[in-house]
C-alpha beads as a LAMMPS data file, in Angstrom:
LAMMPS data file: protein, C-alpha beads

166 atoms
165 bonds

1 atom types
1 bond types

-500.0 500.0 xlo xhi
-500.0 500.0 ylo yhi
-500.0 500.0 zlo zhi

Masses

1 110.0

Atoms # bond

1 1 1 39.056 405.897 -310.247
2 1 1 40.982 405.511 -313.472
3 1 1 41.035 409.191 -313.827
4 1 1 42.482 409.516 -310.296
5 1 1 45.065 407.127 -310.816
6 1 1 45.954 408.791 -314.059
7 1 1 46.153 411.918 -312.310
8 1 1 48.602 410.539 -309.594
9 1 1 50.863 409.165 -312.527
10 1 1 51.093 412.395 -314.057
11 1 1 51.460 414.301 -310.981
12 1 1 54.536 412.076 -309.790
13 1 1 55.851 412.660 -313.314
14 1 1 55.695 416.122 -313.232
15 1 1 57.132 416.422 -309.832
16 1 1 60.111 414.043 -310.787
17 1 1 60.941 415.914 -313.918
18 1 1 60.149 419.396 -313.174
19 1 1 63.290 421.756 -313.331
20 1 1 64.517 423.679 -310.372
21 1 1 63.642 426.867 -311.591
22 1 1 59.880 425.898 -311.754
23 1 1 57.993 426.420 -308.987
24 1 1 56.920 423.413 -306.932
25 1 1 53.523 421.872 -306.726
26 1 1 51.281 423.003 -304.218
27 1 1 51.959 420.196 -301.790
28 1 1 53.323 421.194 -297.985
29 1 1 56.793 419.920 -297.419
30 1 1 56.833 421.044 -293.734
31 1 1 57.120 418.049 -291.101
32 1 1 54.074 416.554 -289.611
33 1 1 52.416 418.547 -287.098
34 1 1 49.948 417.095 -284.468
35 1 1 46.364 418.531 -283.832
36 1 1 44.074 416.942 -281.462
37 1 1 46.231 413.969 -281.406
38 1 1 46.298 413.321 -284.833
39 1 1 49.283 414.127 -287.301
40 1 1 48.677 416.414 -290.032
41 1 1 50.636 415.303 -293.077
42 1 1 51.232 416.768 -296.657
43 1 1 48.370 418.682 -298.017
44 1 1 47.515 420.068 -300.973
45 1 1 45.255 422.967 -302.171
46 1 1 42.588 420.891 -304.209
47 1 1 40.456 417.691 -304.133
48 1 1 42.665 415.117 -306.038
49 1 1 39.538 412.718 -306.440
50 1 1 37.744 412.400 -309.661
51 1 1 34.188 414.040 -309.213
52 1 1 31.477 411.666 -308.719
53 1 1 33.843 409.045 -307.578
54 1 1 34.178 407.871 -303.738
55 1 1 37.710 409.534 -303.785
56 1 1 36.465 412.810 -304.330
57 1 1 33.442 412.468 -301.850
58 1 1 35.591 411.408 -299.136
59 1 1 38.106 414.053 -299.316
60 1 1 35.581 416.665 -299.499
61 1 1 34.024 415.234 -295.925
62 1 1 37.971 415.059 -294.722
63 1 1 38.265 418.818 -295.593
64 1 1 35.284 419.881 -294.112
65 1 1 36.119 418.276 -290.905
66 1 1 40.022 419.339 -290.947
67 1 1 39.839 422.327 -293.241
68 1 1 42.742 420.451 -295.139
69 1 1 42.932 418.469 -298.350
70 1 1 45.730 415.645 -297.660
71 1 1 48.027 415.157 -300.637
72 1 1 46.583 411.507 -301.755
73 1 1 46.502 410.209 -305.381
74 1 1 45.704 407.026 -307.110
75 1 1 43.066 404.654 -306.403
76 1 1 41.106 404.182 -302.989
77 1 1 43.021 400.911 -302.467
78 1 1 46.284 403.001 -302.277
79 1 1 45.064 405.512 -299.901
80 1 1 46.014 404.310 -296.628
81 1 1 49.339 403.163 -297.624
82 1 1 49.711 406.557 -299.351
83 1 1 48.390 408.427 -296.371
84 1 1 50.795 406.775 -293.780
85 1 1 53.850 407.755 -296.436
86 1 1 52.659 411.227 -296.707
87 1 1 52.567 411.663 -292.708
88 1 1 48.895 411.549 -291.542
89 1 1 47.998 409.206 -288.672
90 1 1 46.220 406.007 -289.697
91 1 1 44.691 403.328 -287.809
92 1 1 43.484 399.381 -288.285
93 1 1 40.927 400.148 -285.368
94 1 1 37.683 402.042 -286.294
95 1 1 37.913 405.728 -285.430
96 1 1 35.152 408.656 -286.045
97 1 1 35.993 411.447 -288.123
98 1 1 38.378 409.234 -290.675
99 1 1 38.529 408.250 -294.280
100 1 1 37.638 404.586 -294.185
101 1 1 39.596 402.560 -297.240
102 1 1 38.519 399.479 -298.402
103 1 1 41.148 397.109 -300.228
104 1 1 39.948 395.274 -303.252
105 1 1 37.298 392.881 -302.373
106 1 1 36.701 393.894 -298.641
107 1 1 32.967 394.688 -298.212
108 1 1 32.455 394.099 -301.874
109 1 1 34.930 396.937 -303.030
110 1 1 36.140 396.986 -306.773
111 1 1 39.455 396.192 -307.904
112 1 1 40.451 399.666 -307.315
113 1 1 39.132 399.688 -303.529
114 1 1 36.521 402.037 -302.133
115 1 1 36.937 404.905 -299.701
116 1 1 34.201 406.457 -297.387
117 1 1 33.714 408.945 -294.609
118 1 1 33.057 407.959 -290.937
119 1 1 31.316 410.182 -288.675
120 1 1 30.241 408.269 -285.586
121 1 1 30.697 404.158 -284.315
122 1 1 28.237 402.192 -282.479
123 1 1 28.975 398.575 -280.836
124 1 1 26.400 396.129 -281.799
125 1 1 27.001 392.914 -279.866
126 1 1 30.450 392.109 -280.847
127 1 1 30.681 394.161 -283.756
128 1 1 31.647 397.584 -284.439
129 1 1 29.355 399.638 -287.035
130 1 1 30.289 402.681 -288.951
131 1 1 28.025 405.637 -290.038
132 1 1 29.670 405.883 -293.392
133 1 1 29.162 408.657 -296.289
134 1 1 30.006 407.557 -299.752
135 1 1 29.857 408.446 -303.171
136 1 1 30.080 405.912 -306.121
137 1 1 28.587 402.773 -303.764
138 1 1 26.137 400.622 -304.926
139 1 1 24.027 403.208 -307.101
140 1 1 27.354 404.084 -309.478
141 1 1 28.991 407.394 -309.990
142 1 1 27.558 410.555 -308.399
143 1 1 25.320 409.016 -306.197
144 1 1 25.706 409.758 -302.529
145 1 1 24.607 408.065 -299.174
146 1 1 24.940 407.496 -295.520
147 1 1 24.553 404.117 -294.333
148 1 1 25.479 401.891 -291.391
149 1 1 28.544 399.116 -292.352
150 1 1 30.288 396.447 -290.117
151 1 1 33.910 397.100 -289.656
152 1 1 35.779 393.806 -290.720
153 1 1 39.471 393.133 -291.086
154 1 1 41.554 394.849 -293.709
155 1 1 39.722 398.115 -293.563
156 1 1 41.914 401.075 -292.782
157 1 1 41.323 404.369 -291.330
158 1 1 42.997 407.941 -292.337
159 1 1 42.224 410.258 -289.465
160 1 1 41.328 413.700 -289.865
161 1 1 42.547 416.237 -287.289
162 1 1 39.932 418.981 -286.174
163 1 1 40.164 422.346 -288.181
164 1 1 41.647 424.976 -286.566
165 1 1 39.282 427.557 -285.004
166 1 1 39.804 431.343 -285.344

Bonds

1 1 1 2
2 1 2 3
3 1 3 4
4 1 4 5
5 1 5 6
6 1 6 7
7 1 7 8
8 1 8 9
9 1 9 10
10 1 10 11
11 1 11 12
12 1 12 13
13 1 13 14
14 1 14 15
15 1 15 16
16 1 16 17
17 1 17 18
18 1 18 19
19 1 19 20
20 1 20 21
21 1 21 22
22 1 22 23
23 1 23 24
24 1 24 25
25 1 25 26
26 1 26 27
27 1 27 28
28 1 28 29
29 1 29 30
30 1 30 31
31 1 31 32
32 1 32 33
33 1 33 34
34 1 34 35
35 1 35 36
36 1 36 37
37 1 37 38
38 1 38 39
39 1 39 40
40 1 40 41
41 1 41 42
42 1 42 43
43 1 43 44
44 1 44 45
45 1 45 46
46 1 46 47
47 1 47 48
48 1 48 49
49 1 49 50
50 1 50 51
51 1 51 52
52 1 52 53
53 1 53 54
54 1 54 55
55 1 55 56
56 1 56 57
57 1 57 58
58 1 58 59
59 1 59 60
60 1 60 61
61 1 61 62
62 1 62 63
63 1 63 64
64 1 64 65
65 1 65 66
66 1 66 67
67 1 67 68
68 1 68 69
69 1 69 70
70 1 70 71
71 1 71 72
72 1 72 73
73 1 73 74
74 1 74 75
75 1 75 76
76 1 76 77
77 1 77 78
78 1 78 79
79 1 79 80
80 1 80 81
81 1 81 82
82 1 82 83
83 1 83 84
84 1 84 85
85 1 85 86
86 1 86 87
87 1 87 88
88 1 88 89
89 1 89 90
90 1 90 91
91 1 91 92
92 1 92 93
93 1 93 94
94 1 94 95
95 1 95 96
96 1 96 97
97 1 97 98
98 1 98 99
99 1 99 100
100 1 100 101
101 1 101 102
102 1 102 103
103 1 103 104
104 1 104 105
105 1 105 106
106 1 106 107
107 1 107 108
108 1 108 109
109 1 109 110
110 1 110 111
111 1 111 112
112 1 112 113
113 1 113 114
114 1 114 115
115 1 115 116
116 1 116 117
117 1 117 118
118 1 118 119
119 1 119 120
120 1 120 121
121 1 121 122
122 1 122 123
123 1 123 124
124 1 124 125
125 1 125 126
126 1 126 127
127 1 127 128
128 1 128 129
129 1 129 130
130 1 130 131
131 1 131 132
132 1 132 133
133 1 133 134
134 1 134 135
135 1 135 136
136 1 136 137
137 1 137 138
138 1 138 139
139 1 139 140
140 1 140 141
141 1 141 142
142 1 142 143
143 1 143 144
144 1 144 145
145 1 145 146
146 1 146 147
147 1 147 148
148 1 148 149
149 1 149 150
150 1 150 151
151 1 151 152
152 1 152 153
153 1 153 154
154 1 154 155
155 1 155 156
156 1 156 157
157 1 157 158
158 1 158 159
159 1 159 160
160 1 160 161
161 1 161 162
162 1 162 163
163 1 163 164
164 1 164 165
165 1 165 166
């Protein structure tokens, strides 16, 4: 997470001080379009997450579904707000095919937050359960798992549009 945060700071610094003659960073500047009812915000050509961390794992699943890397940087706790600012569809209501963002302290997330990938939902009693993939969960860096986790208030969702088919 620290590496991811450092990247975000460095990216912001480079973009803010880059002279006009230097080519812009590979972030799309086009206005958001809508694909399958979900906005496509700013994109970038690579995964901004640190390998082995939750941000990297969630972004890989996001790209596998949408065909795009979202231009997000910083710690997982910042991704929901950053996604909204970058033009991506977000929701406080659980949705499949979305990155789920856990603020610090929610469902045991660290002070840096946590993020995972949701591919399915299930209603059990009065609760919504998410089928979630995550990296660097309880097992530490580079560990991966699929698990069911209950949605609780505070969690947010960054909605992935479907990939374009050729």
